[in-house]
C-alpha positions as CSV (number, residue, x, y, z in Angstrom):
1,M,23.9,-39.2,47.2
2,H,21.7,-36.2,47.5
3,T,24.0,-33.6,49.0
4,S,21.3,-31.0,49.1
5,T,19.0,-33.1,51.2
6,V,21.2,-35.6,53.2
7,P,24.1,-34.2,55.3
8,G,27.5,-35.7,54.5
9,E,27.8,-37.1,58.0
10,H,24.7,-39.2,57.5
11,A,25.1,-40.0,53.8
12,R,26.9,-43.4,54.2
13,E,24.4,-44.7,56.8
14,S,21.4,-43.5,54.7
15,G,22.8,-45.1,51.6
16,H,23.3,-48.4,53.4
17,A,19.7,-48.3,54.8
18,M,18.3,-47.6,51.4
19,A,20.2,-50.4,49.8
20,N,19.1,-52.9,52.5
21,L,15.5,-51.9,52.3
22,C,15.4,-51.9,48.5
23,S,17.1,-55.2,48.3
24,G,14.3,-56.7,50.4
25,A,11.8,-55.4,47.9
26,G,12.9,-57.9,45.3
27,Y,12.3,-57.6,41.6
28,G,9.1,-55.5,42.1
29,L,11.2,-52.4,42.7
30,L,13.8,-53.3,40.0
31,D,11.0,-53.5,37.5
32,A,9.4,-50.2,38.5
33,P,9.9,-47.2,36.3
34,E,13.2,-45.4,37.0
35,D,11.5,-42.2,38.2
36,L,9.5,-44.1,40.8
37,R,12.5,-46.1,41.9
38,T,14.6,-42.9,42.3
39,T,11.8,-41.3,44.3
40,V,11.5,-44.3,46.7
41,E,15.3,-44.5,47.1
42,R,15.5,-40.8,48.0
43,A,12.6,-40.9,50.4
44,I,14.2,-43.8,52.2
45,E,17.6,-42.0,52.4
46,I,16.1,-38.7,53.6
47,G,13.8,-40.4,56.1
48,Y,16.7,-42.4,57.5
49,A,19.0,-39.4,57.7
50,T,16.3,-37.4,59.4
51,A,15.6,-40.1,62.0
52,L,19.3,-40.5,62.6
53,E,19.7,-36.8,63.2
54,H,16.9,-36.8,65.7
55,V,18.4,-39.8,67.6
56,R,21.9,-38.2,67.6
57,D,20.6,-34.8,68.8
58,G,18.7,-36.5,71.7
59,S,15.2,-35.7,70.4
60,F,14.1,-39.2,71.4
61,D,15.9,-39.6,74.7
62,E,12.8,-39.2,76.9
63,D,10.8,-41.5,74.6
64,L,13.5,-44.1,74.8
65,R,13.5,-43.9,78.6
66,Q,9.7,-44.7,78.4
67,W,9.9,-47.4,75.7
68,R,13.1,-49.1,76.9
69,P,13.8,-48.2,80.6
70,E,16.3,-51.1,80.9
71,L,18.7,-49.3,78.7
72,F,19.1,-46.6,81.3
73,E,19.3,-48.7,84.4
74,A,22.7,-48.8,86.0
């Protein structure tokens, strides 16, 4: 994992997301040059970790209320 870019608390989830997305790419990604494959893998991990951080810190709470109001109904 890329400890300098993905916080330890999000490393596991980011790694799982990357593996799931890359497995869906099939042989096209496996046949890609290693540098390209590594770049794609890191981009997915960093993007997922960043999104997860925003969700956990509440950055999307108001957006979620607008997009999915049923989640907030009591």
